[in-house]
C-alpha positions in Angstrom: 0.0 0.0 0.0 1.4 3.4 -1.0 1.4 5.9 1.9 -1.1 8.8 1.4 -0.8 12.3 2.6 -4.1 13.6 3.9 -5.0 16.5 6.1 -6.1 14.6 9.2 -8.3 17.4 10.5 -10.5 16.9 7.4 -11.2 13.3 8.4 -12.7 14.0 11.8 -16.5 13.7 11.7 -16.5 11.8 8.4 -19.0 8.8 8.3 -17.2 5.5 7.7 -19.0 2.7 5.8 -17.9 -0.9 5.4 -17.3 -2.7 2.1 -21.0 -3.5 1.9 -22.0 0.2 2.4 -23.2 -0.3 5.9 -22.7 2.6 8.3 -19.9 1.9 10.9 -19.6 5.2 12.7 -18.0 8.6 12.4 -14.2 9.2 12.8 -14.0 11.0 16.2 -10.3 10.5 17.0 -7.1 9.1 15.5 -3.9 8.1 17.0 -0.6 8.8 15.2 3.0 9.1 15.9 5.9 11.0 14.4 8.2 8.8 12.4 11.1 10.7 11.0 9.6 13.8 9.5 6.2 12.2 8.9 3.1 11.7 11.1 2.0 8.1 10.8 -1.6 7.1 11.7 -1.7 3.9 13.7 -5.5 3.6 14.2 -8.8 5.5 14.0 -11.5 5.6 16.7 -15.2 5.7 15.7 -18.4 6.4 17.5 -19.7 8.3 20.5 -17.3 6.6 23.0 -14.4 7.9 21.0 -15.8 11.4 21.1 -16.2 11.3 24.9 -12.7 10.0 25.2 -11.4 12.7 22.9 -13.1 15.4 24.9 -11.7 13.8 28.2 -15.2 13.2 29.4 -16.0 9.9 31.1 -19.4 8.4 31.7 -18.4 8.2 35.4 -18.3 12.0 35.6 -21.5 12.4 33.5 -23.8 9.7 35.1 -22.0 8.2 38.0 -21.1 4.8 36.4 -18.2 3.7 34.2 -18.4 3.7 30.4 -18.8 0.1 29.3 -18.5 0.7 25.6 -15.0 1.2 24.2 -14.4 3.2 21.0 -14.5 1.2 17.8 -10.8 1.0 16.8 -9.9 0.7 13.1 -6.2 -0.2 12.4 -4.8 2.1 9.7 -4.5 -0.8 7.2 -8.2 -1.5 7.4 -9.2 2.1 6.4 -9.6 2.9 2.7 -9.0 6.7 2.2 -8.7 6.7 -1.5 -11.7 9.1 -1.3 -11.1 11.1 1.9 -14.6 12.5 1.8 -16.1 9.0 1.9 -13.8 6.8 4.0 -14.5 3.0 3.9 -13.4 -0.1 5.7 -11.5 -2.7 3.7 -13.7 -5.3 5.4 -17.2 -5.7 6.8 -18.1 -4.2 10.2 -18.5 -7.8 11.5 -15.0 -8.8 10.4 -13.6 -5.8 12.1 -15.3 -6.7 15.4 -13.9 -10.2 15.2 -10.4 -8.9 14.7 -10.6 -6.6 17.7 
């Protein structure tokens, strides 16, 4: 896979669909690290739990009990960004859950 250069801030909030077109969730957070002079994405986090985590809000503070749902993590190699306006998984949502 050839590395792509994409403005990461433009991905946040984009709806991700799987290979069958089913909605998986919106990109709420991504985790990257600097490698040499490049910023390399390791995984994306989707859904409401990722948004809460990104904002530093825990369900414990909001409602008095711990958040049971973890953000849906998508490894970088499972995300197809050939069209950054319409990101897609390279697998089905069910396959992604089994790999997690």
